[in-house]
N, C-alpha and C positions, 0 to 999 in steps of 0.2 A: 562593641559595648554601646556605642551610640544608637545603633539599630534597636538593641534591647531596651534602652531607656525610652526611645521613641514609641516602641510598641507598648510599653507600660503606660506612657502618657496618653496614648490613644485608646486605652482600655477603660471600660466602665467598672469592671470587676476583676480583681486579681486574687487568685487562690494561692495560699502558701501552706506548706506542711513543714512544721519545725523539725529539725533533726533530733530524733530520739526524745521528743517531748521536752526539749530545752526551751528556754525563754525567747525563742525567735531566732531569726537569722537575718541576713542582709535583705532578703526579699521582703520581710515584714516592713522594714523602714523604707525601702525603695517603693513599695506599693503605696504606703501612706504618703510619701513625698510626691508621688505621681498624681495624686488626686483621685485615684481609683478607690472603689470600695474594697477593703481588705476582708477576705474570708480566710480565717486562720484557725488551725486546730488548737484545742485547749493545751496549755502548757503547764508544767508543774511548778516552775520557778516564778515567783512574783516579780513584776517589773516596778521600778520606781522612777517617776510616777507611773501609776498603773494605766494601761489601756483598758477601757471599759467596753464590755460587750454591749452592742446596740447603741453605743454613743460614738466611739472612735473606730470600731471595727465590728465584725460579726464572727463569733466563734462557732465552730462546728466540732462534732465528736468524730475524731479520726477513726474510731472503731465502728462507726455507724455510717455507712455510705449513703443510706437514705436521708440521714440528717443533712449531709452536705448537699445532696441533690435537691432536697426540698428548699433549703435556704437559697441556693443558687437560683432556682426557678422563681422563688418569691421575689428576690431583689431584681431579677431581670424584668419581672412584670410590675414592679413598683419602683420605677426609676427615680421619682422624687424622694422617696424615703432612702433609697440607696445613695443618692447624691448628698442628702443631708448628713448621713453618717460618714460618707467619704470626705466631705468638706470638713467635718469636725475632726476626722482622723488626720487630714492634711494640716490643719491648724495645730493639732497636738504635736505632730512631728516637727513642724518648723518653729513653734513657740516654746516647746518644752523638751525636745529631744535632739537638739543639735550636738555635735561633739563637745562644745563648750559646756553644755548642760550636763552631759555624762561625766566629763572630767570634774566639774564642780561637785556633783553628787559623790563621786569616788573620794575626792579629797576630803569633803566634809564628813562623810561617813567614817573614813579611816581616822580622822582626827578625833571624832566622837568616841570611837572604839578605844583609841589610845588614851584618851582622857579618862574614860571609865576604868580602863586597866590600871592607870596611875592611881586612881582613888582606892582601888582594891589592894594596893601595895605590891603589885606584880612588877 
């Protein structure tokens, strides 16, 4: 596993394809935490807080190989732009998406749902 993380940390770009168009997998967060630019396919489920295309990562259309290849070539030939997005993605991961942030979101969202349910008399 250490070799894998070392490889990620030494990469400028990491591509990830989410399983069955879900909201990402571990590679999404590993790539962001490594400081590499994340190229990730579009997903159906929203993330909270949201990752923004062109700000924290770059989305590609998983049904369009040309889209992926064009974006990969573009960011390989524009390293400053790739670095800016990668750095913003890294900051997003470490400042807003650590396990404590995810747990906080789950607890607050669950309490909000229960509070609303209580007001409806359920």
